[in-house]
C-alpha positions as CSV (number, residue, x, y, z in Angstrom):
1,M,109.3,124.8,116.7
2,K,112.8,124.3,115.4
3,P,113.2,124.5,111.6
4,L,113.3,121.1,109.9
5,T,116.5,120.1,108.1
6,R,117.0,118.2,104.9
7,R,118.0,115.2,106.9
8,D,114.7,115.5,108.8
9,F,112.8,115.3,105.4
10,L,114.2,111.8,105.1
11,K,113.5,110.7,108.6
12,L,109.9,111.8,108.0
13,G,109.6,109.7,104.8
14,G,106.4,107.7,104.8
15,L,104.9,109.6,107.7
16,A,102.1,112.2,107.5
17,F,100.4,114.6,109.6
18,A,96.8,115.4,110.6
19,G,95.2,118.6,111.8
20,T,96.8,122.0,112.5
21,L,100.2,120.5,113.4
22,G,100.2,118.5,110.2
23,G,99.6,121.6,108.1
24,T,102.2,123.5,109.8
25,L,105.0,120.8,109.5
26,F,104.1,120.2,105.8
27,A,104.2,124.0,105.2
28,Q,107.7,124.2,106.9
29,Q,108.9,121.2,104.8
30,K,107.6,122.7,101.6
31,A,109.3,126.1,102.4
32,L,112.6,124.4,103.1
33,A,112.3,122.2,100.1
34,A,111.9,125.4,97.9
35,K,115.0,126.9,99.7
36,E,117.0,123.7,99.2
37,G,115.9,123.3,95.6
38,M,113.9,120.1,96.4
39,S,110.5,119.1,95.1
40,H,107.2,119.7,96.9
41,G,106.5,116.2,98.1
42,S,110.0,115.4,99.2
43,A,109.0,115.7,103.0
44,V,107.0,112.5,102.9
45,M,109.3,110.5,100.6
46,Q,112.2,108.3,101.2
47,M,114.7,106.5,99.0
48,Q,113.9,102.9,98.8
49,G,116.4,100.1,98.4
50,H,116.2,98.0,95.4
51,D,118.6,95.3,94.1
52,D,120.5,97.6,92.0
53,G,120.3,100.9,93.8
54,L,117.9,103.5,95.3
55,V,114.5,104.9,93.9
56,P,112.2,107.6,95.4
57,G,109.2,106.2,97.2
58,T,107.4,105.9,100.4
59,V,107.7,103.8,103.5
60,G,104.8,101.3,104.3
61,E,101.5,100.9,102.4
62,V,98.3,103.0,102.3
63,D,95.2,101.2,103.6
64,H,93.4,100.3,100.4
65,E,90.6,98.6,102.3
66,K,89.8,101.7,104.4
67,N,90.1,103.8,101.2
68,G,87.5,101.5,99.6
69,F,89.4,101.0,96.4
70,N,92.6,99.6,95.1
71,P,94.6,101.0,92.0
72,T,95.5,97.5,91.0
73,D,91.7,96.5,90.8
74,I,90.8,99.9,89.0
75,L,93.1,98.9,86.2
76,T,90.6,96.3,85.0
77,D,87.3,97.4,86.5
78,F,85.0,98.3,83.6
79,D,81.3,99.2,84.5
80,Y,78.9,98.2,81.7
81,G,75.9,99.3,83.7
82,K,72.4,97.8,84.1
83,V,71.6,96.6,80.5
84,S,68.2,96.3,79.0
85,T,66.6,96.8,75.7
86,L,64.3,99.7,74.8
87,P,61.1,99.2,72.6
88,S,63.0,100.5,69.7
89,G,65.5,97.9,70.0
90,Q,68.3,100.2,71.2
91,I,70.4,98.9,74.1
92,L,70.0,101.0,77.3
93,R,72.7,101.1,79.9
94,E,71.9,102.6,83.3
95,Y,74.3,103.7,85.9
96,E,74.1,105.4,89.3
97,I,76.9,107.7,90.5
98,V,77.0,109.2,94.1
99,A,79.0,112.2,94.9
100,I,80.4,112.1,98.4
101,N,83.2,113.6,100.6
102,K,85.7,111.2,101.6
103,D,89.1,111.2,103.3
104,I,91.6,109.1,101.1
105,E,95.0,108.1,102.4
106,I,97.2,109.0,99.4
107,V,100.6,108.1,100.9
108,P,101.1,106.3,104.1
109,G,99.6,108.2,106.9
110,M,98.7,111.3,104.9
111,M,94.9,111.8,104.4
112,F,93.5,113.9,101.6
113,A,90.0,115.6,102.0
114,A,88.7,114.3,98.6
115,W,85.5,114.8,96.7
116,T,84.6,111.4,95.0
117,Y,82.2,109.7,92.5
118,N,81.1,106.3,94.3
119,G,83.8,106.8,96.9
120,R,86.7,106.2,94.7
121,I,89.4,108.1,92.6
122,P,89.0,107.9,89.8
123,G,85.3,107.4,89.5
124,P,84.0,104.3,87.8
125,T,85.0,103.5,84.4
126,L,81.8,103.6,82.3
127,R,81.7,101.6,79.1
128,A,79.3,101.3,76.4
129,T,79.1,100.6,72.6
130,E,78.6,103.2,70.0
131,G,74.9,104.0,69.6
132,D,73.8,102.7,73.1
133,R,71.5,104.8,75.1
134,I,73.2,106.0,78.3
135,R,71.3,107.0,81.5
136,I,73.2,108.1,84.5
137,R,71.6,109.2,87.7
138,L,73.8,111.6,89.7
139,V,73.1,111.6,93.4
140,N,74.6,114.6,95.2
141,G,75.5,113.1,98.8
142,S,78.0,115.9,99.5
143,D,77.8,119.4,100.9
144,H,78.7,121.1,97.6
145,P,76.9,121.4,94.3
146,H,78.3,118.9,91.7
147,T,77.6,117.9,88.1
148,L,78.6,115.3,85.6
149,H,80.1,116.8,82.3
150,F,80.7,114.0,79.7
151,H,83.0,114.5,76.7
152,G,81.3,113.5,73.5
153,F,77.9,114.2,71.7
154,H,74.8,115.1,73.7
155,P,72.1,117.8,74.0
156,A,72.9,121.1,75.8
157,E,70.6,120.2,78.7
158,M,72.8,117.0,79.3
159,D,76.1,119.0,79.4
160,G,76.4,119.3,83.1
161,V,77.4,122.9,83.0
162,P,75.8,125.7,85.1
163,G,73.5,127.7,83.1
164,T,72.2,124.9,80.8
165,G,69.4,123.5,83.0
166,P,68.9,121.5,86.2
167,G,71.7,119.2,85.4
168,G,74.1,122.0,85.4
169,H,73.8,122.6,89.2
170,V,72.9,119.5,91.2
171,A,72.6,120.8,94.8
172,P,73.4,118.7,98.0
173,G,70.8,116.3,98.6
174,E,69.4,116.4,95.1
175,S,69.7,114.2,92.0
176,F,69.6,114.5,88.2
177,T,69.5,111.9,85.4
178,Y,71.7,112.6,82.4
179,E,70.6,110.7,79.2
180,F,72.1,110.6,75.7
181,D,73.4,108.3,73.1
182,A,77.0,107.0,73.3
183,E,78.9,108.6,70.5
184,P,81.3,109.0,68.9
185,F,83.4,105.9,69.6
186,G,86.6,106.5,71.4
187,L,88.2,107.1,74.8
188,H,86.4,109.9,76.7
189,L,86.1,111.1,80.2
190,Y,83.7,112.8,82.6
191,H,84.1,115.2,85.4
192,C,82.3,117.8,87.5
193,H,81.9,121.2,85.8
194,V,81.0,123.3,88.8
195,F,83.1,126.4,89.5
196,P,85.8,126.8,90.8
197,L,86.4,124.1,88.3
198,A,90.0,123.5,89.1
199,R,89.2,122.7,92.7
200,H,86.4,120.3,91.9
201,I,88.5,118.4,89.4
202,A,91.7,118.4,91.6
203,K,89.7,117.1,94.6
204,G,88.9,113.9,92.7
205,L,85.7,114.3,90.6
206,Y,86.6,112.7,87.4
207,G,86.4,109.3,85.6
208,T,86.9,107.4,82.3
209,F,84.1,106.9,79.7
210,I,84.9,104.3,77.0
211,V,82.7,104.0,74.0
212,D,83.5,101.0,71.8
213,P,83.1,100.9,68.1
214,K,80.0,98.9,66.8
215,Q,82.3,96.5,65.0
216,G,84.7,96.4,68.2
217,R,88.4,96.9,68.2
218,P,90.9,94.3,67.2
219,P,91.4,91.7,70.0
220,V,94.1,92.0,72.7
221,D,95.1,89.9,75.6
222,R,94.6,92.5,78.3
223,E,93.0,96.0,78.6
224,M,93.8,98.4,81.4
225,V,92.7,101.9,82.4
226,M,95.2,104.5,83.6
227,V,94.1,108.0,84.7
228,M,96.9,110.4,85.4
229,S,96.4,113.1,88.0
230,G,97.9,114.9,91.0
231,F,97.2,116.0,94.5
232,D,97.6,119.6,96.0
233,V,97.6,118.6,99.7
234,D,98.0,122.2,101.0
235,F,95.6,123.8,98.5
236,D,98.0,126.3,97.2
237,D,97.2,125.5,93.6
238,A,100.4,123.5,93.0
239,N,100.7,119.8,93.0
240,D,102.7,117.9,95.7
241,F,102.2,114.5,94.4
242,Y,101.4,112.8,91.1
243,S,99.8,109.5,90.4
244,V,98.1,107.0,88.1
245,N,94.7,105.9,89.5
246,A,95.1,108.0,92.6
247,I,97.8,106.4,94.7
248,P,101.4,107.7,94.2
249,F,104.0,104.9,93.7
250,H,101.3,102.2,93.7
251,Y,102.5,100.5,90.6
252,Q,106.1,100.8,91.6
253,N,105.3,99.1,94.9
254,H,103.0,96.6,93.1
255,P,104.2,95.9,89.6
256,I,101.7,95.1,87.1
257,Q,102.3,91.5,85.9
258,I,102.0,90.7,82.3
259,K,103.6,88.0,80.0
260,V,106.1,88.0,77.1
261,G,104.1,88.3,73.9
262,E,100.8,89.4,75.4
263,K,99.2,92.3,73.6
264,I,98.4,95.0,76.0
265,R,95.9,97.9,75.5
266,I,96.0,101.0,77.8
267,Y,93.3,103.6,78.0
268,L,95.3,106.5,79.0
269,V,93.6,109.6,80.3
270,N,95.2,112.8,81.7
271,I,93.1,114.9,84.1
272,L,96.0,116.6,85.9
273,E,95.3,120.1,87.2
274,Y,97.6,122.9,88.1
275,D,100.3,121.6,85.5
276,L,100.0,122.3,81.8
277,L,101.1,118.9,80.5
278,N,101.6,115.4,81.5
279,S,103.3,112.5,79.7
280,F,103.8,108.6,79.5
281,H,107.0,106.9,78.8
282,L,107.4,103.1,78.5
283,H,110.9,101.6,78.8
284,A,112.6,99.2,76.5
285,N,109.6,99.3,74.3
286,F,107.4,101.2,71.7
287,F,103.7,101.4,71.4
288,Q,101.0,102.0,68.9
289,Y,99.2,105.3,69.8
290,Y,95.6,106.1,68.9
291,P,94.8,109.7,70.0
292,T,91.3,110.0,71.6
293,G,90.7,106.4,70.3
294,T,88.5,107.8,67.5
295,S,90.2,105.9,64.8
296,L,91.2,102.3,64.3
297,T,94.4,103.4,62.7
298,P,97.4,104.3,64.9
299,A,98.7,107.7,64.5
300,E,102.2,107.1,65.8
301,F,104.7,104.3,66.9
302,T,106.7,105.8,69.8
303,D,107.7,105.3,73.4
304,T,106.6,108.7,74.8
305,I,103.5,110.9,74.4
306,I,102.5,114.1,75.9
307,Q,98.9,115.1,76.8
308,G,97.3,118.3,78.1
309,Q,94.4,118.2,80.5
310,A,91.5,116.1,79.2
311,Q,93.6,114.6,76.3
312,R,93.6,111.0,76.2
313,G,94.6,108.0,74.0
314,I,95.0,104.3,73.5
315,L,98.3,102.5,73.7
316,E,99.0,99.0,72.4
317,F,102.3,97.1,72.8
318,T,103.8,93.8,73.6
319,Y,107.2,92.9,75.3
320,K,109.6,90.7,73.7
321,Y,111.9,89.9,76.8
322,P,111.0,89.1,80.5
323,G,112.2,91.4,83.2
324,M,111.1,94.6,85.2
325,Y,110.4,97.5,83.1
326,M,109.6,101.1,84.2
327,F,106.7,103.3,82.9
328,H,106.4,106.8,84.1
329,A,105.9,110.5,83.3
330,H,108.8,111.8,81.4
331,V,108.9,114.8,83.6
332,T,111.5,113.9,86.3
333,E,109.6,115.9,89.1
334,F,106.4,114.0,88.3
335,A,108.1,110.6,88.4
336,E,110.0,111.3,91.7
337,L,106.8,112.4,93.4
338,G,104.7,109.3,92.5
339,W,104.0,109.0,88.8
340,N,106.2,106.0,88.4
341,G,105.4,102.3,88.0
342,M,106.7,98.9,86.8
343,F,105.7,96.1,84.5
344,E,106.9,92.7,85.5
345,V,107.1,90.9,82.4
346,L,107.0,87.1,82.9
347,P,108.3,84.3,80.7
């Protein structure tokens, strides 16, 4: 097999490979990328033509229907659970999450052997109000042990960590019900905590957990969830693609439409594995930032924030002028390998 050239990389843009041949080709591409000083994912990307120049991207579109989820829908998909009232008067919210293995198309033609909650990445965005009783039944439909570990307050036996009880190791074919009160208010997350932890997270087992304050937050026009992560497609503990809500370049190819003057609230979560930090930068604008969402008073007015893994925060902003505006990781490599999107601000 003749070595691939840098020009071959671009010819292969938007294509992907399955089976042994695919792994061999990707390994060759990655090795040549390193030699040529190119980034890991360059082999499956191509420069896209826009009105005023070229930007990194992919050719074609992933099959969202086959994947079973669409990142555009995930933005505003909040799961409030099955709601009832306990004899004490406390609100009870019940959820069911199923862990399953599933092949996800992450860029056109390239499949990733993911581990998922409810067949999607990220898992469902669970939402409750401070003080509600939360009851989540995890069903393990996969061939590996998994758990649910929630950030927030709960008893040790509900922590979803090996060594803390039955909920710390849910074997294939088994189930466990986690139950606790939703507190403190803020923006939290959940993920599998079975070891090797990095692999379980990187394969897709994570999601957002929002606890609203009892008095609510000040009203906004639109709320969105953005979960920052990456994909290590050849399992060498280094990311080859980066994304928000799983699919690289999705919000570049499908800009998020908002209107001038609309107040936008973004629940931003970083669950990126294999890199120390991630970031969010908003073009031509600034936002109020509420770290972890545990205060109703913003801590900063800025256009760029940095988060370590499992850090999260709430962003609020409005746009003054119509037009197309980028948002992306302010690490060039991440942006060029998929963590790049656009807001289309309409009059």
